[in-house]
MDAnalysis code that builds the backbone (N, CA, C; Angstrom):
import MDAnalysis as mda
import numpy as np

u = mda.Universe.empty(672, n_residues=224, atom_resindex=np.repeat(np.arange(224), 3), trajectory=True)
u.add_TopologyAttr("name", ["N", "CA", "C"] * 224)
u.add_TopologyAttr("resid", np.arange(1, 225))
u.add_TopologyAttr("resname", ["MET", "ASP", "LYS", "GLN", "LYS", "GLU", "TYR", "LEU", "GLU", "TYR", "VAL", "TYR", "ASN", "ASP", "LEU", "VAL", "LYS", "ASN", "THR", "LYS", "PHE", "ARG", "ASP", "ALA", "SER", "TYR", "ARG", "GLU", "ILE", "ASP", "ILE", "TYR", "ASP", "GLY", "LYS", "CYS", "LYS", "GLY", "LEU", "GLN", "VAL", "ALA", "ILE", "ARG", "TRP", "GLY", "SER", "GLN", "ALA", "PRO", "TYR", "PHE", "ASN", "TYR", "VAL", "PRO", "GLU", "CYS", "LEU", "GLU", "ASN", "TYR", "LEU", "LYS", "ASP", "TYR", "TRP", "GLY", "LEU", "THR", "TYR", "ASN", "GLU", "ILE", "GLN", "ASP", "LEU", "PHE", "TRP", "ASP", "ARG", "TYR", "GLU", "GLU", "HIS", "ILE", "ILE", "ASN", "MET", "VAL", "LEU", "SER", "LYS", "LYS", "GLU", "ASN", "VAL", "SER", "PRO", "HIS", "VAL", "ARG", "VAL", "HIS", "VAL", "ASP", "TYR", "LEU", "ARG", "GLU", "ALA", "LYS", "LEU", "ASN", "GLU", "GLY", "ILE", "ASP", "LEU", "GLY", "PHE", "VAL", "ASP", "LYS", "VAL", "ALA", "ASP", "SER", "VAL", "LEU", "ASN", "GLU", "ILE", "VAL", "TRP", "ASP", "PHE", "ASP", "ARG", "GLY", "LEU", "VAL", "TYR", "PHE", "PRO", "MET", "ILE", "ASN", "TYR", "SER", "ALA", "ASN", "ILE", "ARG", "ASN", "ASP", "ASP", "PHE", "LEU", "SER", "PRO", "LEU", "SER", "SER", "ASP", "ASP", "PRO", "PHE", "SER", "ASN", "ASP", "ILE", "GLY", "SER", "PRO", "ASN", "THR", "THR", "TRP", "HIS", "THR", "ASP", "LEU", "MET", "ASP", "HIS", "ILE", "TYR", "GLU", "THR", "TYR", "ALA", "ILE", "ASN", "GLY", "ALA", "GLU", "ARG", "ASN", "ARG", "VAL", "TRP", "GLY", "SER", "LEU", "GLN", "GLY", "GLU", "ILE", "TRP", "ASP", "LYS", "THR", "GLU", "GLU", "TYR", "TRP", "ASN", "SER", "PHE", "THR", "ARG", "ASP", "TYR"])
u.atoms.positions = np.array([
    [131.978, 38.073, 94.896],
    [131.298, 39.185, 94.213],
    [132.296, 40.311, 93.961],
    [132.424, 40.765, 92.678],
    [133.379, 41.826, 92.394],
    [132.791, 43.180, 92.812],
    [133.622, 44.199, 92.765],
    [133.215, 45.502, 93.284],
    [132.038, 46.087, 92.512],
    [132.028, 45.887, 91.187],
    [130.914, 46.425, 90.392],
    [129.592, 45.778, 90.793],
    [129.562, 44.449, 90.892],
    [128.349, 43.748, 91.278],
    [127.919, 44.132, 92.692],
    [128.897, 44.297, 93.546],
    [128.596, 44.680, 94.923],
    [127.966, 46.066, 94.969],
    [128.483, 46.961, 94.137],
    [127.944, 48.317, 94.093],
    [126.526, 48.317, 93.526],
    [126.297, 47.571, 92.435],
    [124.968, 47.483, 91.847],
    [123.979, 46.868, 92.821],
    [124.433, 45.909, 93.599],
    [123.567, 45.294, 94.609],
    [123.180, 46.338, 95.660],
    [124.121, 47.175, 96.022],
    [123.842, 48.231, 97.002],
    [122.825, 49.219, 96.434],
    [123.030, 49.629, 95.183],
    [122.097, 50.568, 94.541],
    [120.708, 49.952, 94.438],
    [120.658, 48.683, 94.023],
    [119.370, 47.997, 93.902],
    [118.630, 47.989, 95.236],
    [119.297, 47.617, 96.302],
    [118.656, 47.550, 97.610],
    [118.170, 48.927, 98.070],
    [118.951, 49.963, 97.752],
    [118.545, 51.317, 98.124],
    [117.330, 51.759, 97.316],
    [117.329, 51.399, 96.023],
    [116.171, 51.708, 95.179],
    [114.914, 51.048, 95.723],
    [115.006, 49.771, 96.016],
    [113.848, 49.031, 96.525],
    [113.329, 49.671, 97.814],
    [114.244, 50.028, 98.694],
    [113.853, 50.632, 99.976],
    [113.126, 51.949, 99.770],
    [113.485, 52.670, 98.716],
    [112.924, 54.002, 98.482],
    [111.909, 54.043, 97.346],
    [111.454, 52.889, 96.896],
    [110.400, 52.820, 95.878],
    [109.082, 52.570, 96.594],
    [108.184, 53.547, 96.534],
    [106.977, 53.478, 97.355],
    [105.754, 53.967, 96.583],
    [104.589, 53.473, 96.995],
    [103.343, 54.021, 96.483],
    [103.189, 55.445, 97.005],
    [102.685, 56.312, 96.140],
    [102.576, 57.723, 96.506],
    [101.601, 57.943, 97.665],
    [100.494, 57.205, 97.629],
    [99.487, 57.374, 98.678],
    [98.675, 56.089, 98.793],
    [97.618, 56.137, 99.572],
    [96.832, 54.942, 99.874],
    [95.963, 54.479, 98.714],
    [95.968, 55.197, 97.604],
    [95.227, 54.726, 96.423],
    [95.996, 53.614, 95.711],
    [97.283, 53.490, 95.992],
    [98.145, 52.449, 95.429],
    [98.134, 52.443, 93.898],
    [98.130, 53.623, 93.309],
    [98.108, 53.721, 91.843],
    [99.422, 54.249, 91.269],
    [100.072, 55.136, 91.990],
    [101.286, 55.785, 91.498],
    [102.487, 55.332, 92.307],
    [103.583, 54.996, 91.606],
    [104.808, 54.558, 92.278],
    [105.913, 55.589, 92.041],
    [106.449, 56.127, 93.118],
    [107.510, 57.124, 93.045],
    [108.754, 56.595, 93.745],
    [109.882, 57.255, 93.499],
    [111.105, 56.902, 94.223],
    [111.682, 58.145, 94.876],
    [112.347, 57.906, 96.003],
    [113.032, 58.966, 96.739],
    [112.127, 60.180, 96.972],
    [110.948, 59.906, 97.525],
    [110.007, 60.972, 97.900],
    [109.652, 61.888, 96.734],
    [109.502, 61.288, 95.562],
    [109.015, 62.052, 94.418],
    [110.067, 62.606, 93.499],
    [111.332, 62.239, 93.709],
    [112.361, 62.704, 92.768],
    [112.090, 62.161, 91.363],
    [111.541, 60.962, 91.294],
    [111.010, 60.412, 90.050],
    [109.597, 59.918, 90.349],
    [108.650, 60.270, 89.502],
    [107.252, 59.967, 89.780],
    [106.643, 59.070, 88.713],
    [105.657, 58.288, 89.134],
    [104.850, 57.510, 88.196],
    [105.625, 56.485, 87.402],
    [106.500, 55.721, 88.069],
    [107.310, 54.741, 87.333],
    [106.456, 53.686, 86.643],
    [105.242, 53.464, 87.136],
    [104.409, 52.392, 86.601],
    [103.858, 52.706, 85.208],
    [103.991, 53.938, 84.739],
    [103.369, 54.289, 83.455],
    [104.049, 53.595, 82.277],
    [105.275, 53.128, 82.472],
    [105.991, 52.477, 81.370],
    [105.699, 50.991, 81.260],
    [104.854, 50.460, 82.153],
    [104.513, 49.039, 82.093],
    [103.512, 48.811, 80.979],
    [103.741, 47.759, 80.189],
    [102.788, 47.360, 79.150],
    [102.015, 46.158, 79.672],
    [100.687, 46.236, 79.532],
    [99.825, 45.176, 80.052],
    [99.181, 44.483, 78.874],
    [99.843, 43.481, 78.321],
    [99.345, 42.783, 77.156],
    [98.853, 41.392, 77.473],
    [98.656, 40.600, 76.393],
    [98.178, 39.230, 76.565],
    [99.246, 38.346, 77.184],
    [100.506, 38.746, 77.056],
    [101.599, 38.049, 77.715],
    [101.828, 38.682, 79.085],
    [102.864, 38.283, 79.758],
    [103.166, 38.847, 81.070],
    [103.431, 40.349, 80.957],
    [103.098, 41.115, 81.992],
    [103.402, 42.548, 81.973],
    [104.901, 42.777, 81.926],
    [105.307, 43.875, 81.299],
    [106.730, 44.177, 81.176],
    [106.911, 45.662, 80.916],
    [108.061, 46.179, 81.239],
    [108.410, 47.556, 80.886],
    [108.914, 47.566, 79.453],
    [108.481, 48.563, 78.672],
    [109.001, 48.632, 77.308],
    [110.158, 49.626, 77.181],
    [110.499, 50.286, 78.285],
    [111.688, 51.141, 78.301],
    [112.011, 51.480, 79.747],
    [113.227, 51.894, 79.973],
    [113.616, 52.378, 81.297],
    [113.096, 53.806, 81.429],
    [112.283, 54.119, 82.443],
    [111.782, 55.490, 82.600],
    [112.915, 56.502, 82.565],
    [112.741, 57.562, 81.788],
    [113.813, 58.528, 81.567],
    [114.292, 59.174, 82.861],
    [113.345, 59.530, 83.730],
    [113.720, 60.167, 84.994],
    [114.591, 59.240, 85.831],
    [114.216, 57.961, 85.868],
    [114.999, 56.984, 86.623],
    [116.386, 56.833, 86.027],
    [116.460, 56.737, 84.713],
    [117.760, 56.590, 84.047],
    [118.664, 57.777, 84.358],
    [118.100, 58.985, 84.281],
    [118.894, 60.187, 84.570],
    [119.346, 60.214, 86.026],
    [118.462, 59.784, 86.934],
    [118.811, 59.780, 88.354],
    [119.940, 58.795, 88.627],
    [119.848, 57.621, 88.023],
    [120.892, 56.616, 88.229],
    [122.232, 57.074, 87.657],
    [122.189, 57.834, 86.577],
    [123.421, 58.380, 86.005],
    [123.984, 59.498, 86.877],
    [123.114, 60.455, 87.224],
    [123.587, 61.671, 87.889],
    [123.899, 61.457, 89.365],
    [123.081, 60.684, 90.066],
    [123.280, 60.517, 91.509],
    [124.202, 59.351, 91.826],
    [123.949, 58.197, 91.170],
    [124.737, 57.009, 91.486],
    [125.938, 56.823, 90.556],
    [125.984, 57.602, 89.478],
    [127.130, 57.515, 88.568],
    [127.176, 56.248, 87.744],
    [126.024, 55.643, 87.487],
    [125.998, 54.404, 86.719],
    [126.136, 54.673, 85.229],
    [126.735, 53.741, 84.524],
    [126.828, 53.822, 83.075],
    [125.538, 53.299, 82.448],
    [125.395, 53.507, 81.148],
    [124.220, 53.008, 80.438],
    [124.076, 51.503, 80.607],
    [125.165, 50.771, 80.426],
    [125.105, 49.310, 80.532],
    [124.782, 48.852, 81.951],
    [125.328, 49.555, 82.945],
    [125.017, 49.203, 84.327],
    [123.540, 49.428, 84.631],
    [122.981, 50.513, 84.092],
    [121.556, 50.792, 84.287],
    [120.706, 49.701, 83.645],
    [121.071, 49.303, 82.435],
    [120.335, 48.244, 81.750],
    [120.378, 46.951, 82.558],
    [121.549, 46.588, 83.032],
    [121.692, 45.359, 83.818],
    [120.860, 45.425, 85.091],
    [120.940, 46.548, 85.775],
    [120.231, 46.710, 87.045],
    [118.721, 46.669, 86.832],
    [118.245, 47.407, 85.830],
    [116.796, 47.528, 85.637],
    [116.182, 46.234, 85.133],
    [116.732, 45.698, 84.038],
    [116.108, 44.520, 83.436],
    [116.358, 43.253, 84.243],
    [117.371, 43.262, 85.080],
    [117.666, 42.069, 85.862],
    [116.615, 41.819, 86.933],
    [116.350, 42.838, 87.789],
    [115.424, 42.615, 88.909],
    [114.495, 43.779, 89.196],
    [114.969, 45.019, 88.985],
    [114.183, 46.161, 89.441],
    [112.866, 46.292, 88.671],
    [112.906, 45.988, 87.381],
    [111.678, 45.982, 86.572],
    [110.631, 45.080, 87.222],
    [111.036, 43.865, 87.567],
    [110.097, 42.903, 88.130],
    [109.610, 43.348, 89.509],
    [110.477, 44.013, 90.265],
    [110.064, 44.490, 91.578],
    [108.910, 45.487, 91.458],
    [109.021, 46.432, 90.534],
    [107.962, 47.428, 90.374],
    [106.674, 46.774, 89.885],
    [106.792, 45.875, 88.917],
    [105.603, 45.192, 88.410],
    [104.915, 44.412, 89.516],
    [105.691, 43.732, 90.329],
    [105.104, 42.974, 91.434],
    [104.461, 43.877, 92.479],
    [104.985, 45.096, 92.636],
    [104.329, 46.055, 93.518],
    [102.926, 46.356, 93.022],
    [102.808, 46.601, 91.712],
    [101.495, 46.898, 91.136],
    [100.576, 45.697, 91.264],
    [101.104, 44.520, 90.948],
    [100.281, 43.315, 91.000],
    [99.826, 42.990, 92.418],
    [100.629, 43.365, 93.394],
    [100.253, 43.097, 94.780],
    [99.051, 43.929, 95.212],
    [98.787, 45.009, 94.475],
    [97.631, 45.871, 94.764],
    [96.700, 45.900, 93.554],
    [96.598, 44.768, 92.869],
    [95.880, 44.747, 91.590],
    [94.403, 45.082, 91.707],
    [93.847, 44.999, 92.928],
    [92.450, 45.367, 93.091],
    [92.235, 46.863, 92.885],
    [93.332, 47.643, 92.886],
    [93.230, 49.095, 92.731],
    [93.492, 49.555, 91.300],
    [93.722, 48.626, 90.378],
    [94.013, 49.008, 89.003],
    [92.903, 48.528, 88.091],
    [93.000, 48.897, 86.821],
    [91.958, 48.568, 85.851],
    [91.813, 47.062, 85.690],
    [90.608, 46.599, 85.324],
    [90.372, 45.151, 85.206],
    [91.349, 44.426, 84.298],
    [91.754, 45.054, 83.182],
    [92.629, 44.346, 82.243],
    [94.042, 44.166, 82.795],
    [94.343, 44.877, 83.897],
    [95.656, 44.759, 84.529],
    [95.669, 43.627, 85.554],
    [94.515, 43.183, 85.983],
    [94.423, 42.228, 87.091],
    [94.795, 40.823, 86.642],
    [96.057, 40.603, 86.555],
    [96.568, 39.287, 86.207],
    [97.246, 38.688, 87.420],
    [97.428, 37.395, 87.424],
    [98.021, 36.711, 88.568],
    [99.523, 36.957, 88.617],
    [100.050, 37.134, 89.819],
    [101.478, 37.412, 89.980],
    [102.322, 36.300, 89.377],
    [101.896, 35.071, 89.509],
    [102.667, 33.952, 88.985],
    [102.781, 33.989, 87.471],
    [101.827, 34.659, 86.798],
    [101.868, 34.728, 85.338],
    [103.127, 35.433, 84.866],
    [103.533, 36.443, 85.640],
    [104.773, 37.137, 85.312],
    [105.949, 36.185, 85.359],
    [106.037, 35.418, 86.446],
    [107.194, 34.547, 86.614],
    [107.186, 33.396, 85.608],
    [105.992, 32.913, 85.246],
    [105.898, 31.779, 84.335],
    [106.155, 32.190, 82.894],
    [105.626, 33.339, 82.501],
    [105.654, 33.710, 81.089],
    [106.856, 34.553, 80.700],
    [107.440, 35.264, 81.676],
    [108.478, 36.232, 81.326],
    [109.734, 35.573, 80.772],
    [110.131, 34.423, 81.310],
    [111.422, 33.849, 80.927],
    [111.313, 32.458, 80.339],
    [110.111, 32.057, 79.901],
    [109.981, 30.746, 79.263],
    [110.864, 30.641, 78.025],
    [110.936, 31.722, 77.273],
    [111.806, 31.769, 76.114],
    [112.911, 32.771, 76.394],
    [114.117, 32.458, 75.973],
    [115.220, 33.362, 76.219],
    [115.038, 34.679, 75.492],
    [115.380, 35.769, 76.186],
    [115.289, 37.094, 75.581],
    [116.687, 37.688, 75.552],
    [117.189, 37.912, 74.366],
    [118.478, 38.572, 74.190],
    [118.194, 40.062, 74.041],
    [118.336, 40.805, 75.131],
    [117.951, 42.213, 75.116],
    [118.801, 43.028, 74.141],
    [120.058, 42.655, 73.992],
    [120.904, 43.345, 73.031],
    [120.380, 43.169, 71.616],
    [119.966, 41.949, 71.284],
    [119.407, 41.662, 69.969],
    [118.081, 42.394, 69.785],
    [117.253, 42.394, 70.822],
    [115.964, 43.092, 70.758],
    [116.179, 44.572, 70.474],
    [117.133, 45.195, 71.150],
    [117.422, 46.617, 70.930],
    [117.876, 46.876, 69.496],
    [118.708, 45.978, 68.970],
    [119.200, 46.157, 67.598],
    [118.068, 46.044, 66.591],
    [117.169, 45.083, 66.807],
    [116.030, 44.917, 65.909],
    [115.149, 46.163, 65.949],
    [114.813, 46.608, 67.151],
    [113.957, 47.792, 67.296],
    [114.609, 49.012, 66.653],
    [115.900, 49.206, 66.901],
    [116.607, 50.353, 66.316],
    [116.614, 50.281, 64.805],
    [116.816, 49.081, 64.262],
    [116.842, 48.909, 62.816],
    [115.497, 49.283, 62.195],
    [114.429, 48.838, 62.813],
    [113.088, 49.147, 62.300],
    [112.788, 50.627, 62.431],
    [113.132, 51.211, 63.560],
    [112.873, 52.633, 63.774],
    [113.619, 53.494, 62.758],
    [114.811, 53.055, 62.383],
    [115.592, 53.809, 61.394],
    [114.983, 53.756, 60.000],
    [114.144, 52.747, 59.751],
    [113.494, 52.635, 58.446],
    [112.240, 53.488, 58.328],
    [111.655, 53.845, 59.451],
    [110.410, 54.613, 59.428],
    [110.708, 56.056, 59.026],
    [109.910, 56.578, 58.091],
    [110.110, 57.933, 57.577],
    [109.017, 58.847, 58.148],
    [109.445, 59.929, 58.793],
    [108.512, 60.902, 59.367],
    [108.599, 62.199, 58.567],
    [107.479, 62.651, 58.078],
    [107.412, 63.913, 57.332],
    [106.506, 64.861, 58.106],
    [107.103, 65.577, 59.061],
    [106.311, 66.468, 59.899],
    [105.691, 67.601, 59.087],
    [106.373, 68.041, 58.034],
    [105.850, 69.153, 57.235],
    [104.493, 68.815, 56.631],
    [104.347, 67.568, 56.199],
    [103.071, 67.138, 55.610],
    [102.214, 66.320, 56.571],
    [102.753, 66.075, 57.764],
    [101.992, 65.340, 58.756],
    [101.821, 63.874, 58.415],
    [102.851, 63.274, 57.803],
    [102.755, 61.886, 57.342],
    [103.835, 61.006, 57.986],
    [103.521, 59.726, 58.097],
    [104.488, 58.727, 58.522],
    [104.427, 57.588, 57.517],
    [105.603, 57.037, 57.190],
    [105.669, 56.001, 56.158],
    [106.507, 54.828, 56.641],
    [105.947, 53.627, 56.501],
    [106.648, 52.390, 56.844],
    [106.950, 51.642, 55.536],
    [108.113, 51.913, 54.921],
    [108.395, 51.317, 53.617],
    [108.463, 49.800, 53.631],
    [108.827, 49.196, 54.761],
    [108.988, 47.739, 54.821],
    [107.664, 46.999, 54.665],
    [106.544, 47.682, 54.926],
    [105.224, 47.051, 54.761],
    [104.336, 47.866, 53.819],
    [104.964, 48.844, 53.149],
    [104.250, 49.674, 52.174],
    [103.008, 50.322, 52.799],
    [103.220, 50.936, 53.954],
    [102.117, 51.569, 54.671],
    [102.459, 53.018, 54.966],
    [101.502, 53.893, 54.737],
    [101.666, 55.294, 55.107],
    [100.363, 55.797, 55.707],
    [100.464, 56.837, 56.547],
    [99.274, 57.360, 57.199],
    [99.505, 58.794, 57.629],
    [98.415, 59.500, 57.810],
    [98.470, 60.792, 58.472],
    [98.775, 60.537, 59.940],
    [99.700, 61.289, 60.498],
    [100.109, 61.060, 61.881],
    [98.935, 61.217, 62.846],
    [97.935, 61.986, 62.459],
    [96.775, 62.212, 63.332],
    [95.682, 61.161, 63.142],
    [95.867, 60.260, 62.186],
    [94.827, 59.300, 61.835],
    [94.620, 58.261, 62.933],
    [93.354, 58.032, 63.309],
    [93.060, 57.070, 64.370],
    [93.508, 55.655, 64.006],
    [93.455, 55.301, 62.714],
    [93.904, 53.975, 62.302],
    [95.384, 53.777, 62.618],
    [96.148, 54.847, 62.551],
    [97.565, 54.785, 62.887],
    [97.775, 54.843, 64.397],
    [97.034, 55.681, 65.082],
    [97.261, 55.930, 66.504],
    [96.719, 54.831, 67.417],
    [95.656, 54.140, 66.996],
    [94.983, 53.191, 67.891],
    [95.908, 52.132, 68.481],
    [96.747, 51.459, 67.682],
    [97.636, 50.442, 68.274],
    [98.651, 51.035, 69.246],
    [98.980, 52.311, 69.068],
    [99.977, 52.947, 69.920],
    [99.424, 53.259, 71.303],
    [98.104, 53.439, 71.411],
    [97.500, 53.788, 72.683],
    [96.794, 52.613, 73.348],
    [96.821, 51.450, 72.690],
    [96.148, 50.268, 73.233],
    [97.103, 49.441, 74.076],
    [96.599, 48.900, 75.181],
    [97.419, 48.033, 76.024],
    [97.685, 46.691, 75.358],
    [96.739, 46.227, 74.543],
    [96.908, 44.917, 73.899],
    [96.306, 44.954, 72.500],
    [96.969, 45.615, 71.559],
    [96.393, 45.807, 70.232],
    [96.294, 44.537, 69.405],
    [96.964, 43.453, 69.824],
    [96.959, 42.241, 69.013],
    [95.809, 41.301, 69.346],
    [95.167, 41.494, 70.477],
    [94.044, 40.620, 70.799],
    [92.764, 41.386, 71.085],
    [92.878, 42.699, 71.276],
    [91.695, 43.497, 71.558],
    [91.136, 44.113, 70.288],
    [89.829, 44.365, 70.282],
    [89.199, 45.142, 69.228],
    [89.497, 46.601, 69.512],
    [90.336, 47.211, 68.699],
    [90.720, 48.593, 68.973],
    [89.983, 49.570, 68.068],
    [88.849, 49.119, 67.536],
    [87.906, 50.076, 66.996],
    [87.886, 50.301, 65.502],
    [88.721, 49.643, 64.730],
    [88.694, 49.899, 63.295],
    [89.182, 48.690, 62.521],
    [88.436, 48.290, 61.495],
    [88.895, 47.157, 60.683],
    [90.134, 47.459, 59.868],
    [90.464, 48.757, 59.747],
    [91.636, 49.142, 58.957],
    [92.908, 49.232, 59.792],
    [92.785, 49.004, 61.092],
    [93.941, 49.136, 61.968],
    [94.702, 47.816, 62.025],
    [95.480, 47.563, 61.001],
    [96.243, 46.311, 60.930],
    [97.727, 46.543, 60.687],
    [98.145, 47.801, 60.582],
    [99.536, 48.058, 60.231],
    [100.500, 47.474, 61.255],
    [100.129, 47.499, 62.545],
    [101.022, 46.993, 63.592],
    [101.191, 45.480, 63.471],
    [100.123, 44.773, 63.065],
    [100.221, 43.327, 62.858],
    [101.107, 43.019, 61.656],
    [100.921, 43.779, 60.585],
    [101.762, 43.593, 59.387],
    [103.228, 43.871, 59.714],
    [103.464, 44.904, 60.517],
    [104.832, 45.261, 60.880],
    [105.481, 44.153, 61.699],
    [104.766, 43.631, 62.691],
    [105.347, 42.595, 63.536],
    [105.522, 41.281, 62.771],
    [104.637, 40.986, 61.837],
    [104.825, 39.802, 60.986],
    [106.087, 39.945, 60.146],
    [106.298, 41.143, 59.624],
    [107.517, 41.417, 58.839],
    [108.764, 41.230, 59.704],
    [108.735, 41.753, 60.926],
    [109.886, 41.646, 61.825],
    [110.131, 40.194, 62.200],
    [109.052, 39.476, 62.478],
    [109.158, 38.065, 62.859],
    [109.842, 37.258, 61.757],
    [109.447, 37.524, 60.509],
    [110.005, 36.780, 59.383],
    [111.420, 37.234, 59.045],
    [111.678, 38.518, 59.169],
    [112.975, 39.067, 58.766],
    [114.074, 38.779, 59.774],
    [113.749, 38.899, 61.055],
    [114.777, 38.807, 62.097],
    [114.711, 37.505, 62.899],
    [113.743, 36.651, 62.606],
    [113.611, 35.346, 63.279],
    [113.546, 35.489, 64.795],
    [112.775, 36.456, 65.274],
    [112.620, 36.639, 66.713],
    [111.670, 35.575, 67.264],
    [111.803, 35.261, 68.560],
    [110.877, 34.318, 69.173],
    [109.707, 35.072, 69.798],
    [108.785, 34.347, 70.411],
    [107.577, 34.964, 70.942],
    [107.837, 35.992, 72.015],
    [108.728, 35.674, 72.949],
    [109.043, 36.609, 74.021],
    [109.735, 37.858, 73.469],
    [110.629, 37.659, 72.508],
    [111.310, 38.802, 71.894],
    [110.331, 39.664, 71.105],
    [109.330, 39.018, 70.501],
    [108.313, 39.766, 69.751],
    [107.625, 40.795, 70.656],
    [107.271, 40.357, 71.866],
    [106.606, 41.271, 72.794],
    [107.508, 42.433, 73.172],
    [108.772, 42.133, 73.403],
    [109.725, 43.181, 73.766],
    [109.932, 44.158, 72.610],
    [110.075, 43.620, 71.405],
    [110.287, 44.484, 70.244],
    [109.090, 45.405, 70.063],
    [107.877, 44.828, 70.112],
    [106.701, 45.674, 69.938],
    [106.629, 46.729, 71.040],
    [106.918, 46.350, 72.284],
    [106.885, 47.322, 73.369],
    [107.819, 48.491, 73.113],
    [109.027, 48.177, 72.622],
    [109.984, 49.240, 72.310],
    [109.482, 50.123, 71.180],
    [108.981, 49.487, 70.121],
    [108.480, 50.244, 68.970],
    [107.276, 51.095, 69.353],
    [106.364, 50.511, 70.108],
    [105.162, 51.229, 70.504],
    [105.523, 52.496, 71.270],
    [106.443, 52.364, 72.240],
    [106.845, 53.523, 73.023],
    [107.568, 54.573, 72.198],
    [108.498, 54.124, 71.357],
    [109.296, 55.062, 70.554],
    [108.440, 55.771, 69.503],
    [107.541, 55.035, 68.850],
    [106.692, 55.644, 67.827],
    [105.708, 56.622, 68.468],
    [105.187, 56.248, 69.641],
    [104.301, 57.173, 70.347],
    [105.039, 58.456, 70.714],
    [106.284, 58.313, 71.191],
    [107.082, 59.498, 71.517],
    [107.285, 60.381, 70.292],
    [107.421, 59.751, 69.126],
    [107.612, 60.517, 67.899],
    [106.343, 61.294, 67.539],
    [105.184, 60.693, 67.776],
    [103.937, 61.438, 67.524],
    [103.823, 62.620, 68.486],
    [104.301, 62.429, 69.730],
    [104.308, 63.533, 70.685],
    [105.226, 64.653, 70.195],
    [106.357, 64.251, 69.632],
    [107.286, 65.246, 69.085],
    [106.622, 66.024, 67.957],
    [105.825, 65.321, 67.152],
    [105.107, 65.977, 66.055],
    [104.160, 67.044, 66.599],
    [103.365, 66.693, 67.617],
    [102.425, 67.665, 68.180],
    [103.161, 68.806, 68.868],
    [104.253, 68.494, 69.522],
    [105.026, 69.544, 70.195],
    [105.679, 70.510, 69.211],
    [105.889, 70.038, 67.981],
    [106.521, 70.907, 66.966],
    [105.671, 72.121, 66.638],
    [104.362, 72.069, 66.949],
    [103.489, 73.209, 66.670],
    [103.617, 74.292, 67.730],
    [104.202, 73.966, 68.863],
    [104.255, 74.924, 69.970],
    [105.662, 75.388, 70.282],
    [106.634, 75.015, 69.448],
    [108.015, 75.423, 69.715],
    [108.190, 76.932, 69.456],
    [109.060, 77.517, 70.235],
    [109.409, 78.931, 70.015],
    [110.620, 78.991, 69.093],
    [110.490, 79.734, 68.058],
    [111.610, 79.872, 67.109],
    [112.171, 81.263, 67.208],
])
């Protein structure tokens, strides 16, 4: 084992030791006595195995500032094992979470790696799509030129897939809410992603687009 791997192994073991449920409700997962809180909020609970759609920002900053890890080291550490450790913590207490989260622990292990996931490729696909999306905060509009779709950023037809745990199999309340399906069909055909990569790409897009809507709402409260 080289020094880098040995160091990452040490960091991983320390993280695991200090990753704990906040209290006896077993709902919130914090690290280092609350230095980073609520790590479980980034988990996506879809029809496939649960997965993180991004590295929690607080965790990423902590790993950079305290442990001195690089971006690539953080990616390797998180997606390699730590992601699965947190998910398994939640699944081990699944009786304390919402019914749609109560999936079998083995489902994660069976479904997560059946198809190879090239995370570098997934990131490039997500970044490429995100760069194509046009946001017009002045008029409150968002435009997806690749599928010829535009919407008011506040429109429920646009927002529903972003707030749903499983927008592709659940009824999310509107017959007009199909833009996310059209977008993923376009990505599937354009980039030749496989099923497992599709879930990862959507998770990344869902999180990033939701963050952009948050930025839109926050733009009304900025001090100039």
